[in-house]
DOSE-363918 format. One record per residue: residue number from 1; residue in one letter; x, y, z of N, C-alpha, C, CB in turn. Coordinates in pm, whole numbers. Glycine has a CB too. Layout:
// DOSE-363918
REC num residuo    npx    npy    npz   capx   capy   capz    cpx    cpy    cpz   cbpx   cbpy   cbpz
REC NUM       a      X      Y      Z      X      Y      Z      X      Y      Z      X      Y      Z
...
***
This chain:
// DOSE-363918
REC num residuo    npx    npy    npz   capx   capy   capz    cpx    cpy    cpz   cbpx   cbpy   cbpz
REC   1       m   2778   7004   1492   2738   6888   1419   2812   6769   1480   2768   6904   1266
REC   2       g   2790   6651   1433   2857   6536   1488   2827   6514   1635   3003   6549   1468
REC   3       g   2707   6553   1681   2670   6535   1819   2712   6649   1909   2727   6409   1870
REC   4       q   2790   6742   1857   2831   6857   1936   2724   6964   1927   2968   6913   1888
REC   5       h   2697   7029   2037   2597   7136   2037   2670   7269   2027   2507   7130   2164
REC   6       m   2638   7344   1923   2700   7474   1903   2618   7580   1976   2712   7508   1752
REC   7       t   2686   7675   2034   2618   7784   2102   2635   7911   2022   2671   7801   2246
REC   8       a   2549   8007   2049   2557   8135   1978   2688   8204   2012   2436   8226   2015
REC   9       l   2756   8252   1911   2881   8322   1933   2858   8468   1969   2969   8313   1809
REC  10       q   2754   8527   1911   2720   8666   1936   2569   8678   1939   2782   8759   1829
REC  11       p   2515   8755   2034   2370   8771   2035   2317   8852   1917   2327   8837   2165
REC  12       h   2398   8943   1865   2357   9027   1752   2472   9038   1654   2311   9168   1801
REC  13       v   2447   9001   1532   2549   9010   1428   2510   9126   1337   2562   8876   1347
REC  14       v   2605   9212   1308   2579   9327   1222   2616   9290   1079   2658   9453   1270
REC  15       g   2525   9315    987   2551   9289    846   2466   9175    794   2697   9257    825
REC  16       a   2478   9154    666   2400   9049    599   2484   8923    585   2352   9096    460
REC  17       g   2423   8811    619   2489   8683    601   2463   8628    462   2444   8584    706
REC  18       i   2524   8514    437   2511   8449    306   2470   8304    329   2645   8459    224
REC  19       g   2380   8255    244   2343   8114    248   2459   8030    197   2216   8088    163
REC  20       l   2503   7937    279   2618   7852    243   2567   7722    184   2708   7825    367
REC  21       r   2606   7696     62   2565   7576    -11   2686   7485    -33   2499   7613   -147
REC  22       l   2659   7358    -55   2767   7260    -71   2874   7299   -173   2709   7129   -110
REC  23       p   2837   7351   -292   2941   7382   -390   3042   7488   -343   2877   7430   -518
REC  24       h   3008   7562   -237   3095   7671   -192   3171   7639    -64   3013   7794   -171
REC  25       l   3144   7525     -4   3204   7493    125   3356   7494    124   3157   7358    170
REC  26       t   3417   7424     31   3564   7415     31   3627   7552      7   3612   7316    -77
REC  27       e   3565   7634    -78   3620   7768   -101   3611   7854     25   3547   7836   -216
REC  28       v   3501   7845     96   3487   7923    220   3590   7880    323   3344   7907    279
REC  29       v   3611   7749    338   3711   7699    433   3851   7745    393   3705   7546    441
REC  30       a   3879   7745    264   4013   7780    217   4041   7930    220   4033   7730     77
REC  31       t   3938   8012    194   3965   8156    174   3916   8247    286   3902   8199     48
REC  32       h   3830   8198    374   3776   8278    484   3729   8416    436   3881   8295    594
REC  33       p   3625   8419    353   3578   8548    301   3525   8639    412   3469   8525    197
REC  34       s   3522   8767    382   3476   8867    477   3323   8871    476   3535   9008    444
REC  35       v   3263   8786    559   3118   8772    569   3082   8769    717   3067   8642    495
REC  36       p   2976   8840    759   2942   8840    901   2896   8705    955   2835   8941    926
REC  37       f   2820   8628    877   2775   8496    919   2725   8417    799   2665   8507   1026
REC  38       f   2707   8287    820   2652   8201    716   2521   8139    765   2752   8090    676
REC  39       e   2432   8114    672   2306   8046    699   2311   7913    626   2181   8133    654
REC  40       v   2269   7805    693   2270   7673    631   2138   7601    653   2385   7588    687
REC  41       h   2108   7511    563   1998   7416    580   2063   7288    630   1915   7393    444
REC  42       p   2031   7244    750   2098   7124    803   2070   6999    720   2054   7100    946
REC  43       e   1959   6997    648   1927   6881    565   2037   6854    462   1794   6902    494
REC  44       t   2106   6958    421   2215   6946    325   2328   6861    380   2267   7083    285
REC  45       f   2342   6858    511   2458   6794    574   2426   6659    638   2516   6886    678
REC  46       l   2298   6622    645   2259   6500    715   2325   6374    659   2109   6484    710
REC  47       a   2337   6363    529   2391   6242    468   2530   6261    411   2298   6194    358
REC  48       n   2599   6365    454   2729   6396    395   2830   6426    507   2718   6517    298
REC  49       p   2895   6322    559   2989   6343    671   3102   6440    641   3047   6211    711
REC  50       h   3156   6437    518   3265   6529    485   3216   6673    488   3323   6496    347
REC  51       a   3098   6698    434   3041   6833    438   3017   6876    582   2910   6839    358
REC  52       t   2977   6784    667   2955   6815    809   3086   6858    874   2895   6694    884
REC  53       e   3195   6789    841   3327   6827    894   3366   6967    847   3434   6725    851
REC  54       l   3341   6996    719   3373   7128    667   3286   7235    732   3355   7132    514
REC  55       l   3160   7204    757   3073   7300    825   3123   7327    967   2928   7248    829
REC  56       a   3170   7226   1035   3226   7246   1169   3347   7341   1162   3267   7111   1233
REC  57       e   3427   7328   1057   3541   7420   1038   3492   7562   1013   3630   7373    919
REC  58       v   3390   7578    932   3332   7711    908   3283   7770   1040   3215   7703    805
REC  59       a   3217   7688   1121   3160   7735   1248   3266   7777   1348   3073   7627   1308
REC  60       r   3389   7732   1331   3499   7778   1419   3536   7924   1391   3623   7688   1401
REC  61       h   3499   7973   1272   3540   8107   1231   3424   8205   1214   3615   8098   1104
REC  62       y   3302   8153   1204   3185   8237   1175   3066   8193   1259   3150   8232   1024
REC  63       p   2978   8285   1291   2847   8243   1342   2772   8172   1229   2765   8365   1397
REC  64       v   2696   8070   1264   2617   7995   1167   2472   7994   1212   2672   7849   1150
REC  65       s   2385   8037   1123   2241   8036   1146   2182   7914   1077   2174   8167   1096
REC  66       v   2102   7837   1149   2044   7715   1094   1898   7741   1058   2055   7598   1195
REC  67       h   1864   7708    935   1728   7728    883   1681   7594    828   1724   7839    772
REC  68       t   1613   7518    911   1566   7388    867   1440   7402    782   1538   7297    987
REC  69       v   1431   7319    680   1316   7324    590   1230   7198    598   1363   7345    446
REC  70       g   1266   7105    682   1194   6979    686   1117   6952    813   1288   6870    665
REC  71       v   1096   7052    897   1030   7031   1025    878   7029   1012   1071   7138   1124
REC  72       s    827   7086    906    682   7086    877    601   7163    981    632   6945    869
REC  73       i    650   7276   1023    583   7354   1128    439   7389   1090    661   7481   1156
REC  74       g    415   7427    967    281   7470    928    195   7361    867    292   7579    832
REC  75       s    237   7238    878    160   7131    813     43   7085    899    251   7012    782
REC  76       a    -54   7022    835   -170   6969    907   -129   6857   1002   -276   6917    807
REC  77       g    -19   6789    970     27   6678   1054    111   6721   1173    106   6584    971
REC  78       g    142   6849   1180    222   6898   1292    371   6885   1268    185   6825   1417
REC  79       v    446   6920   1369    592   6921   1362    644   6778   1345    652   6986   1489
REC  80       d    739   6762   1255    803   6633   1231    913   6613   1334    860   6624   1085
REC  81       r    878   6551   1446    973   6535   1557   1087   6439   1521    900   6483   1681
REC  82       a   1061   6342   1435   1168   6251   1391   1274   6329   1313   1110   6136   1305
REC  83       h   1229   6421   1229   1324   6503   1154   1405   6591   1249   1250   6589   1049
REC  84       m   1337   6650   1346   1408   6733   1444   1515   6652   1518   1308   6794   1545
REC  85       a   1484   6528   1551   1580   6441   1618   1700   6412   1528   1513   6310   1661
REC  86       r   1676   6389   1398   1788   6365   1304   1880   6487   1297   1733   6331   1162
REC  87       v   1821   6606   1289   1902   6727   1282   1980   6747   1410   1813   6850   1255
REC  88       k   1916   6726   1523   1982   6743   1653   2099   6646   1669   1882   6723   1767
REC  89       a   2083   6524   1619   2187   6423   1633   2312   6456   1555   2136   6289   1589
REC  90       r   2300   6535   1450   2415   6571   1368   2490   6681   1435   2373   6614   1227
***
């Protein structure tokens, strides 16, 4: 995030990950739970710089899977390239 491009830490992660939501970010950073990976919606972090910093801290310790919900892949209007650019910039 913050213009940095994260690369895959492992090609295959064994186990089930957990969706990471804003209310749980500080606890995850503080306690480092035993979880194989976290899944996030980048839209959650676009307007929240502090949350983005905390997510970067999480990513130092865990693989993070990104699941965007605003790209509009299946829409009649096609892919929202402006949204993709916003996510990439973070």
